C-alpha positions as CSV (number, residue, x, y, z in Angstrom):
1,M,83.2,113.3,92.4
2,T,83.8,110.1,90.5
3,D,81.5,107.1,90.9
4,P,83.9,104.5,92.4
5,L,82.2,101.6,90.8
6,K,82.4,103.2,87.3
7,L,86.0,104.0,88.0
8,F,86.7,100.4,88.9
9,E,85.1,99.3,85.6
10,R,87.3,101.7,83.7
11,I,90.4,100.5,85.5
12,T,89.6,96.8,84.8
13,S,88.7,97.5,81.2
14,T,92.0,99.3,80.7
15,V,94.1,96.6,82.4
16,R,92.4,93.8,80.4
17,A,93.1,95.6,77.2
18,G,96.7,96.0,78.1
19,G,96.4,99.8,78.4
20,D,98.1,102.2,80.9
21,A,96.0,102.5,84.0
22,S,98.3,104.9,85.8
23,Q,96.0,107.8,85.3
24,Y,93.5,106.2,87.7
25,F,95.8,105.8,90.7
26,D,97.3,108.0,93.3
27,P,101.1,107.4,93.4
28,D,100.7,106.5,97.1
29,Y,98.1,103.8,96.4
30,V,99.0,100.4,97.9
31,I,97.4,97.0,97.4
32,Y,98.3,94.3,99.9
33,Q,98.3,90.6,99.0
34,D,98.3,88.0,101.8
35,H,101.9,86.9,102.7
36,G,100.8,83.3,102.7
37,M,100.3,83.5,98.9
38,P,103.1,83.0,96.4
39,Y,102.7,86.6,95.3
40,G,102.2,88.1,98.8
41,G,103.3,91.5,99.8
42,A,102.6,95.2,99.2
43,F,102.4,96.6,95.7
44,K,102.5,100.4,95.2
45,G,100.8,102.6,92.6
46,A,99.2,101.6,89.3
47,E,102.2,99.5,88.3
48,G,101.9,97.5,91.6
49,F,98.1,97.0,91.1
50,V,98.6,95.6,87.6
51,R,101.7,93.5,88.7
52,S,99.8,92.0,91.6
53,F,96.8,91.0,89.5
54,R,99.0,89.5,86.8
55,M,100.8,87.5,89.5
56,V,97.5,86.1,90.6
57,Y,96.6,85.1,87.1
58,D,100.0,83.6,86.4
59,T,99.7,81.5,89.6
60,F,96.1,80.3,89.2
61,G,95.2,80.6,85.5
62,P,93.3,82.9,83.2
63,N,89.8,82.6,84.7
64,C,90.7,82.3,88.3
65,L,89.0,85.3,89.7
66,Q,85.2,85.6,89.7
67,M,83.6,88.9,90.7
68,L,80.9,88.2,93.3
69,F,79.8,91.8,93.9
70,Q,80.9,95.4,94.2
71,C,79.7,98.0,96.6
72,A,80.3,101.7,97.4
73,D,79.4,104.0,100.2
74,A,76.9,106.8,99.7
75,S,79.5,109.5,99.7
76,G,81.3,108.0,96.7
77,E,84.6,108.0,98.6
78,H,85.1,104.3,99.0
79,A,84.3,101.1,97.1
80,S,85.2,97.5,97.5
81,M,85.1,94.4,95.3
82,H,84.6,90.9,96.5
83,L,86.3,88.2,94.4
84,K,86.2,84.5,94.5
85,L,89.5,82.8,93.7
C-alpha cells in the first residue's frame, strides 16, 4: 500500500518540474472545480488534474495556493489536502 501523503508529494513534485504525472492517476480519476470559478467543471485523469491546477495559477497568479495541511486515514486509502486560495 502506498502512503497517500507521500504519493501526493511525488505528484506535486512531478507537476512542478513539468514532468508526466500520468503514472500516479487512475484513468477514471476526476477532480471537480466549483462551477462559480472561471475554470469550473470536471477534469478527468492526470491530464485533467494538471490542467485544472494550471488554470487556477493562470487565473490567480504563481503563488496563489498555500498548503494549510494534509491528512490521511489510518488505512492509507484516502488523503485530503486543504489549500488556501
